[in-house]
N, C-alpha and C positions, 0 to 999 in steps of 0.2 A: 717857578720862581716869581713870576708876576703876581700870582695869587698870594704868595708869602709877603711880597712887597705891599700889596693893597691891604692885607690884614694887619700888618705891622705899621702901616702908614709911613713907609720909608721908600727910598728909591731902589731900583734893581741893583745899582752899584753897591749900595749898602748891604743888601742881602748877599751879594756875591762876596763882599769882604768878610762878612760874618762866617759864611759857609767855608771860605778858604782860610779862615783864621788870620786875616790880614790886620795890620795895625790901622789906627785912624778912626775907629768906631767907639763911641762912648759906651760905657758898661751898661747903662740903662737902655740904650738903643739896642745893643747886642742881646740883652735879656728879652726885650720885646720881640725881636726877630726870632729868638729861640722858642718863645711861646707860640708864635705863629707857625713855625716849622712843626712843632709837636702837635698843635691843633689840627693842622692840615695833613699830617702824615707824609710830609715831603721827604723824598730820598734823592740824593744827588745821583745823576747818571754818570758814573765814572768812565764808561766807554765813550760817551759823547764828548766828555771833557778831554779824554786822551786824544781823540781824533782832532780836536781843536788845537791842542797844545803840542801834539806830536810826542807825547809821553807814553809810558807803558800802559797797555790795556789791562794788565793783570791777569791775562788768560794764556793758557797753553792748549794747543790743538793736538789731538791724537786721532789718526785714522788707521784702523786695523782691518783685518779681513772680516772677522765675525766674532762679536763679543760672546756668542754662545760657545765658541770653541775654548776649552779650558786653557789651551796654550796662550791664546790672545787675551783671555780675561785675566790671566796671571800678569801679563805685560801691562794691561790697563791698570790693574790694582797697584802695581809697583810705581807706575808713572803718577798715578793719583796721589800716592803717599809722598812722593818726591815733590810734586807740585804744591801740595798743602804745606809741606815744610818750608817751601820757598815763598809762601804767601800768594800763590797763584791759583786760579780756578781752572780746572781741566774740563775741556769740551771733547767728548769722545764720540766717534761715529764709526760705522761698519761699511766698508766698500763692497764686501761680498764678492771679491774677485772680478768686479765689473769696472773696467777702465773709465767708462762714462760716468759711473756713479762716483768713482774716486775723484775725477776732475770736478764734478759738481760740489762734492763735499769740501775739497780743498779750497776751491774758489770761494765758497761761502765763508770758510774760516779766515781766508786772507782778507776778505772784505770786512770782517770783524776785527781786523788788525791784531790777531793773536801775536804774542811776543815771540813765540817759537812754535814750530810745527814738527811733530813726530809722525812718520808715515810708513806703513807697510805697503809698498807699492803694488798696484795691480796692473797699471798700464806700462807701455814700453817707452814713453817719452815724457820726461819730467821737466823740460825746459820751462813750461808754464809756471812751475812753482816759484822760480826765481825771476820771472818776467811778468809783464802785464799787471803791475801793482803788487807783485809779491816780493819785490826786491828788498823790502824791509825785514823780511822774516828770516829767522835762523832755522834751517830745515835739517832734520836728522832722519835717516832712513833705517828701518828696522827689518830684520829677517831676510830682506832681499836688497840688492843694490839698486840705485836709481837708474833710469834710462836716459842716456844722452846728456847727462850733467855729472860733474864731480861734486860730491857732497859727503858730509859725515855719515858713516854707516856702521851699524852694529849687527853682526851676523852670527849664526851658529856654525860650528865646524861640521857642516853637513856631510861632506865627502869623507872626512876622517871618522865620523860617527858611524856611517853606513859601513865603511871598511871594517871597523872594529866589530860590528855586529856579525858580518859575514865570516870574519876570521874566527869568531867564537863558534859559529856553526861548523866550520871546517875542522876546527880543533876537536869537535865531538864526532867526527867521522862522516860528515855530510858532503856529498859532491853534487847532488841534484837539489840545488837551492833555488827557490822561486823568489821573485820580488813583486810585491803589489804596491803600487804607488799612485800618487796624484798625476795630474796632467804633466807630461814630460816637458811642456813648454814653460812651466814654472821654474824659477831659479832653484828653489829648494829641492824639487823633485829631480831636476837635472843633476844637481850636485850629488844627491844621494844615489842616484843611478850610477853616476861615475864612480863613487866609492864602492858600490856593490860590484861593478865590473872589474875594478882594479884589484879587489880582494880575490875574486875568482882567478884572474890572470896570475896573480902572485902565487896562488896555490896550484897552478897548472890545471885548473878546471875549465873546460870549455863552457861558455854560456849557451844555454838553450833558449832561443827566442820565444819558444812556446811557454816558457815559465816566467816571462817578464810581462806583467799586465799593468799597463799605465791607464791614466784617465779616470781613476777612481776618486771622485771628489768627496764622497761621504761614506759613512759606514755601510749603507745599503748597497752601494755599488761595489765596495770592497768585499762584502759578504758574498755577492754573486760571483765575483772574480775568484775568490778562494773556493767556492763550491765547484766552479769549473775545474780548478786544479785537482780537487779531491776526486772528481769524477773521471779523470784521465785513466787510461789503462795502466796497470801496475808498472810496466817497464818505462812508461813515460811520466809517471807521477812523481812530483817532488817529495823529498823526505823532510825538507826544512823550508822555512819561509822567513823572509825579511819583510815586515809590514812597515812602510816608509813614513807613516805619521800616525798620530794617535787615533784618528778616525778609521784609518785602514786597519789598525790593530783591533779596534772594537769590532769591525766587520768580520775580521778573521776569526775572532773568538766566537762570534755567533755561528759562523759556518761550522767551526770545529765542534761546537756544542751540539749541533744537530746532525752530526755525521759520525759513523762508527770508526772511521779512520782518523789517525792523529798525525800531526806534523810538529816537528820542533819549530818553535816560534820565537823570534826576536822582534820587538816593536821599537820604532824610533819615536821618542818622546814618552815620558812617563804620563800616567793618568790616574785619576782617582780609583782606588780599589785594585790597582795593578799588583800591589804587594799582597793583598788578600787572595787574589786569583793566581798568584804565583807566576806572573808574566815577566819574563826577562826583557829588559828594555835598554836602549841607548838613551840615557837621560841627558837632556840639555837643561838649561836654567832660564826659562822665560822671564822670571822675576828679575834676575840679574841683567838680562837684556834690557828690560824697561828701565832699571836703575842707571845702567851705563848710558842709555840714550838720553835720559833726562839730564844726567850730569854733563854730557857733552853739550846739550842745548844751553844749559846754565853757564858753562864755560864760555860759550860764544856770547851770551848776553853780558857776561862780565868783561868782555873785551879780548878774548882769545882770538888771535888773527892768524894762527898757523894754517897751512894748507889742509884740505879735507882729510880727516882721520878715519881709519877703519879699525874697528875692534872686532875680535873674533872670540865668541864664548865657547870654551871647550866642552866636550861631552865625556861622559863616563858610562861604562857598561855595568848594569846592575843585574847580576845573575840571581834568578829566583826559581828556576826549575824548568820553565817551558823551553828555554833554549839549550838545555843540557840533555835532552832526550837523544839517545843513540838512533841511528838509522834503522 
């Protein structure tokens, strides 16, 4: 602004009035300031202005697990569309299941005074989100609930979806049903394991701990886990498998493709080419999750003062052949 003022031969206050479209500036003076702005390529710093005046920064923050995971990229795309429709700029980052990284990213977004924050939590304690300078932000948690605070949350029906997948396998005659899932410390994995176990109990089937393999964070680890299941002696080997997320399903498919034995397979979460491959899945709707979370944040920005709300996205079973194999 000082450069604009010098070039136009006016005061800083006059430049400010022109930029902010205030009254009290002669047309000829405003035109001279406009020419100086165009000549110098000056652009107003809206973020700095919002920090001075306490107004909206025009930004929305989103922290997800990993943008490479199709589940989370679908969430990000839906939030981006909603933010654009609202006239907001979306800033997206990946915490990669690292609580320290989550804290670092969220703190950076709060310092930039984002108008609202959407977060897939990785850590166990989220009091810092609403304290230490974060009291201005409207926070919505996706996929998992926050730790140690009450806040708006949008979840998938994890337990119900896993239960539905196991019931499908039981209906096709399976009693030796394995489960391959992520770290059991994660909320989603815990819930899906709970649904898996509840469905077995309802069917009068005893759970075999040897067939429940947790801690499989990616497709490679899931492939190794399924390979171990396939290599079990026949009387101990499962005849069916619930793969508890899309990466686990991809790993299971790799193991099955390299092995002469087959298993009935139901995967949790749909994924690209699952229909072509004939994979039966429990389908959630990550795009709807992103839309609901963004809508909840916008409601808060518009003055909604109700207590924290919890939305649950339903799941559906899509039968494509892999889960319909008989024992």
